[in-house]
C-alpha positions as CSV (number, residue, x, y, z in Angstrom):
1,M,-12.1,-6.6,-17.6
2,R,-9.7,-3.7,-17.2
3,A,-6.8,-3.1,-19.5
4,P,-3.4,-3.5,-17.8
5,P,-1.7,-0.2,-16.9
6,P,1.0,1.1,-19.2
7,T,4.5,0.0,-18.4
8,P,7.6,2.2,-18.8
9,S,9.6,1.8,-22.0
10,C,13.2,0.9,-22.0
11,G,15.2,3.7,-20.4
12,E,12.1,5.5,-19.1
13,D,12.0,6.5,-15.4
14,A,9.8,4.0,-13.6
15,T,9.5,6.0,-10.3
16,R,5.9,6.9,-10.9
17,Y,4.8,3.3,-11.7
18,A,6.7,1.9,-8.7
19,T,5.3,4.5,-6.4
20,I,1.7,3.9,-7.5
21,G,2.2,0.1,-7.2
22,K,3.6,0.4,-3.7
23,L,0.9,2.8,-2.6
24,L,-2.0,0.8,-4.0
25,G,-0.5,-2.5,-2.7
26,S,-0.1,-1.3,0.8
27,R,-3.6,0.2,0.9
28,L,-5.1,-3.0,-0.4
29,Q,-3.2,-5.1,2.1
30,R,-4.4,-2.9,5.0
31,E,-8.0,-3.1,3.7
32,V,-7.8,-6.9,3.5
33,A,-6.4,-7.2,7.0
34,D,-9.1,-4.9,8.4
35,C,-11.8,-7.0,6.7
36,A,-10.3,-10.2,8.1
37,V,-10.3,-8.8,11.7
38,Q,-13.9,-7.6,11.3
39,F,-14.9,-11.0,9.9
40,H,-13.5,-12.8,12.9
41,G,-15.0,-10.3,15.3
42,G,-13.5,-10.3,18.8
43,M,-11.4,-13.3,18.0
44,G,-9.6,-11.2,15.4
45,Y,-8.0,-9.1,18.1
46,M,-6.6,-12.0,20.2
47,D,-2.9,-12.4,20.0
48,E,-3.1,-16.1,19.3
49,N,-5.1,-15.5,16.1
50,W,-3.4,-15.1,12.7
51,T,-5.6,-12.1,11.9
52,S,-4.2,-10.1,14.7
53,R,-0.6,-10.8,13.6
54,Y,-1.5,-10.1,10.0
55,F,-3.1,-6.8,11.0
56,R,0.0,-5.7,12.9
57,D,2.3,-6.8,10.2
58,T,0.5,-4.8,7.5
59,R,1.1,-1.7,9.4
60,L,4.8,-2.5,9.7
61,D,5.0,-3.3,6.0
62,S,3.3,0.0,5.2
63,I,5.8,1.9,7.3
64,G,8.8,0.0,5.9
65,A,7.7,0.5,2.3
66,G,7.3,4.3,3.0
67,A,4.4,6.1,4.5
68,D,1.4,7.0,2.2
69,E,2.2,10.7,2.6
70,V,5.7,10.2,1.4
71,M,4.6,8.3,-1.7
72,L,2.0,10.9,-2.4
73,R,4.7,13.6,-2.3
74,I,6.8,11.6,-4.6
75,L,3.9,11.3,-7.1
76,A,3.3,15.0,-6.8
77,R,6.9,15.8,-7.5
78,V,7.1,13.4,-10.5
79,D,3.9,14.8,-11.9
80,G,5.3,18.4,-11.6
81,Y,3.4,19.7,-8.7
82,S,4.8,21.3,-5.6
83,A,5.1,18.8,-2.8
84,E,4.5,21.4,-0.1
């Protein structure tokens, strides 16, 4: 079992932890949606199926939460690297 990640102390900037959480969460959500579509095969692409809607919605959630590239730039800037 893994140890839980460190949490920010009172008054500490939580930008890094929030960005990592959003990035990992959105990537995991897309991976789960992709596996569900593959599991259902051709039926997973039909509009009437829940997997098709879930697959589309995960892309929208990812865009709404911030693109992966934006989050990686935020992490780079917080860690002191140039975001160029």
